N, C-alpha and C positions, 0 to 999 in steps of 0.2 A: 411565428408570432413577431410582432414589432414592439420594441421597448424604447420609448423616448427618453433621451438623456439631455439635461441642461448642464453645460460646463460651468462650474463655480468660478468666480473671479480669482480665487486663490490657487486654483489647480494649475499645475505645470505639466503633469503627465497623467495618463490613464493606464492602469494595469488591469488585466482580465485574463480569463481563460484563453482569449484570442492572442494575447501577447506573451503567453507562458508566464503570467503575472510579472514579477520583477525582472525576469530574464531578458525581456525585450520591450520595455515600456514605450508607449507612444506619446509624443509631445502633444499637448493641447494648449489652447489659449482662448479664453472666452471672447477676447477682442477680435479674433479671427473667425472662429467657428463657435457660435454660442450654443447651438443645439445640433444633435444628430440622432439618428434612429438606428438601433441594433436590430438586424434581421436574424432571428434565432429559430431553431426547431421548436415545434409545438410541445414536444415532450422534454424540453431542456431543463437542466438545473445548472445555472450559469452564475459565476461570481465576477465582480469587478470592483474597482476602487480608484480613487484619485490620489495623486502624490502632490503635496504642496512644496513650496520653495525650500523648506527646511528638510525635505526628504521624508516627511511623515506620511504614512499611508492612512487615508481617511475615506470613510464611506460616502456615498452619494447623499448629500444633505436632503435631497428631495425624496429619497426612498428609504434612507436610514440604514443602520448597521444590522441588516437582517441575516447576514451569513454567520456561520460558526466555523471559522477556520483557525486552527491552532497556530498557524504561521503568521497570520495577519489579524490582529485584534479587531480591526474595523474593515469589513467588506460588505458590499451589498449583494444580496442573492436574488436572482430572478428565477422564478419557477413558471414554466410554460403551462398553458391551459390543460395539456394532456399529461403533464408530469404527475407521477404518483410515487411517493417514497415506498421503498420495499416495506412490506408489513413488519419485518423484523429489523428495520433500520433503527427503531427505538423499541427494543424488546421488553417484555415484562421482566421484573426482577426474579431471578431464579430462587425458588424455594423448594427444599432447604438450600442454604448457601453452600457453595463449593468450599472445600478445605484448601488452605493456602499455606505454603512454605516460602519464606523469603531467604535468599542467599546473597552474599557479597563475595566477590572474587577479586583478589589483587593479582590480576593476570598480566603476563608479559606484554609489552607494547601498549598498554592502556594508560591514559593520562590520569585516570582516577579509577576507583573500584567499579567493577561491573556489577550491576544489580540485576537479579533474576527473581521472578516470582513464579511459582509453580502452583497451578490450580487443578484440583482433582475433583471429579463429580462425586457427590455424596452417595453412600450406600452401595458401592460397586467394589467387589473384591476380586473380580476377574482381571487378568492382564489386559492392559489397554494400549492403544496406539499413542504416539507422542507427537504433538505439533509444536515445533519451535518457531516462535513468532518474533521476528526482528521488529524494532521500535515497540518494545513490549509495553511501555506505559500507555502509548496511544491505543494499541490494540486492547489493552486491558480496561482502561478507564474511559476513553472516548468512544471506541467502537463497541465496548462491552461484549467481547467475544464469548465469554463464558455464558452470559445470558442468552446470546444468540444460539449457541450450541445447545443449551438446555431446551430452548423452544423447538429446535430441529429434532432433538432426541424425542421429545414428547410427541411430535408430529410423525415420528417414524421415518424421518428423512435423513438422519445421520446417526452414527454410532458414537458412544462416549469416547473421550480421549483425555489424556493429561495435557494441559496447556502450559507450555513453558514460555513465559514472557521475558525476553532478554532485552535489556536496555543497554545501548552502547555508551562508552565513555567519551568517544570522539567519532560521531556518526559518519562524517564525510570521509574520514580516513579508514575506519574499520570496515565499512560496507563496500569499499571499492578495491577489490582484489588484495585485501590485506592478509598476509600470511599469519599474523598474530591472531586475527579473528578466527581464521580457519583452525589453527592449533587450539585455541580456546574452546571452540565448539567440539572439536573432535576428541581432544585429550583431557579436557576438564569438565565441560558441561555434560556431554553425553554419558561419560562414566558415572558422574554424580547422580544423574537421573536414574540410570540403570541400577545403581546401588540402593537407592531409596524407594523405588517404585517398581511394581510389577508391570512389565511392558511386553507387548506381543510381537515386537520386531518390526512393526510398521512405524516409520519415522517420516514426518512431513516437515519440509523446510518451507517457511512462508514469510512474506514481507510485502510491503508497498513501496513503490518508487525505488530508492537505493536499497531498501530492505529486500525488494524483489530480486535485485541484482545479487545481493549477498546470498540469498537463498539459492539462486541458480548457480552461483560460483561454488558454494559448498557441495551442491549435487554433482557438478561436473568433476570436482576434485576427488570425491569419494562416491562414485556412482552406486556402489552396492550397499552403501550405508543409508541411502535415502530412497524411500518408496514413491514419494509424491513431492512435486515442486509446485508451490502456489505463489504467483506474482500478480499483484494488483498494480497496474501501470508500472511494470518493471522498467527501471532506468537502464535500458539495455544499450544506450549509446556510449561510445567511448571505449578506450582500451587501457591496459595497465600503464601505457606510456602517455596517454592523453585522457585524463580523468575529468574532462569538462562536462560530459553527459548532456550537453546542450550546444547546438550550433555546429555539430560535427556529423560526419557521415559514417565513419567506421563503427562497427559494433563487434567487440571481442566475442560476445556470446554467439552472434550470428556466424562469425567465422569459425568458431569451434564446432557449431552444429553442422555447418556445411562441409567441414573437413573430417567428419566422422568421429567426433568426440564420443567416448563411451558413456552411454546413459543407462547401462544396466537394464533393469526391467521397470524403469520409472514411468509414472504417469505425470502429466503436466496440466496445470490449471492456470489460465491466463484471463485477466479481466482488465479492461481499459476503457476510458472515455473517448468519444469521438472528437472532443474539443481539446484533447490532451496532446501536447507536442510530441509525446512518445507513441502516438497512435501508429505511425507508419512503421517504426522499428518493431513494435509488438506484432503487427500484422506480418512482417517479414519473418519474425521468429515463429509465429504460428505456422506460416507456410513451410518453413524449414523442418519443423517438427512433423508436420503432416507428410512431407515428402519422405521422411524417414520411417513413417508408420508408427510414430510414438503416440500412444493413447493420450488424447488431448480434449479438454473442455475449454471452450473459448467463448467470451461474451464481451459485448460492447454496450454502452449507453450514451445518451446525449448529455455529456458532462465533461468537466475538465480534470485537472490534476489536483485533487483535494480529497479530504476525508469524507466529505458528504457523498461523493461518488463512491468511495470505497466502502462506506457503511451500507449504501444501497446494494452493493455487490457481495457483501460479506457472507450473508446466509447461503447464497448459491455456491460460492467457492468452497465454503466449509462442507456443504452437502456433497459436492463433487469430490473433495479430498477424503471424506470419511463416509463413503456410501454404506448403506445397511446391507 
C-alpha cells in the first residue's frame, strides 16, 4: 500500500516503526521535502509521528492521533487494506470476573516497592499453572490478558492459569541481567505464589521487549524452574557489559544458546513484528533454538515494536504457552 504524508512546517524529525521510533529519528524539513509516500505491506499496522523543535512528539495533523501507544501519547496509525486485528485483541469482558490479590514487596535492589497483582480464574479448585508476566500493569490493563485467556478457555484453546502481573520499580535496570530481579522472583515471588495458591508445577516466564529478555534470563538462570518462556519482541540485543539493546551486534542470549546453556525441558514461544528493529535477533534466536531441537512456536506479523502488535499476538502466544 502507499500512504501519502505531508510534512508540517513545525516538524523537525519523523519517528516511526522504520526508525525504531525515537531511537533513530529521521530529520525532515517542509522547505526541502514537503511531501513523500510510504510504501508499506498491505497487511501492515504501522505507527509514526513527527517531533517539533521543542522535542514534543506530535501526530500527523492530516491523519490525526489514531494510534494507541502508551509510550507516545500522540502517534498516527496506518492500517493496510488487508490488516485485520486479531479477534481477541479487544476481547469481551470476562464474566464472572477473576479473583485478584495485590501485593507490595520492599525488595532488595528496588528503588521503590514492587507491585504484584495475581488474578485467578473463578470457580476452579484444581491446581493450576502459573504465568509470571513482566510489565504487569500493561499486560493486565492494556492487553487485558485475563479477558483474552478467558475467551481462549471458553473456545477450548487454552487451559486456565494463575496470572502473576509483576510491575518493576526501575524497568531498564531490573530487566537487563539484574541479579536483584532474579533473586526477587526466585526467592520472594515464587514462594509467595506457592504458599497462597495451588499450583501444578508448570511455570511460564513471559514478557514483551525488555520483559522478554527478563523472562529468558530467568529461564536460563534456573532452567528446571521454568517450563515455558514467552517473549514478544524480546530485546535480545546487548550483553551485561553493554546494555544498549539497540545499535549493537552482540546478543548475550544468542551466545548462551550457541554455547550450550542448559534449557532443561523448556518450550519457547517467540512473537515479533517484521518492522521491529529486533526482528533479526529474534530470527537468530529462533534458529539457535531450532538447531538445538528446543520445542518452539514462532510467529511474525507486519507491525513494529508496540503494544498494538503484541495485543494482536497475545491470544496465540497464550494458547501456545498453555495448550489444552
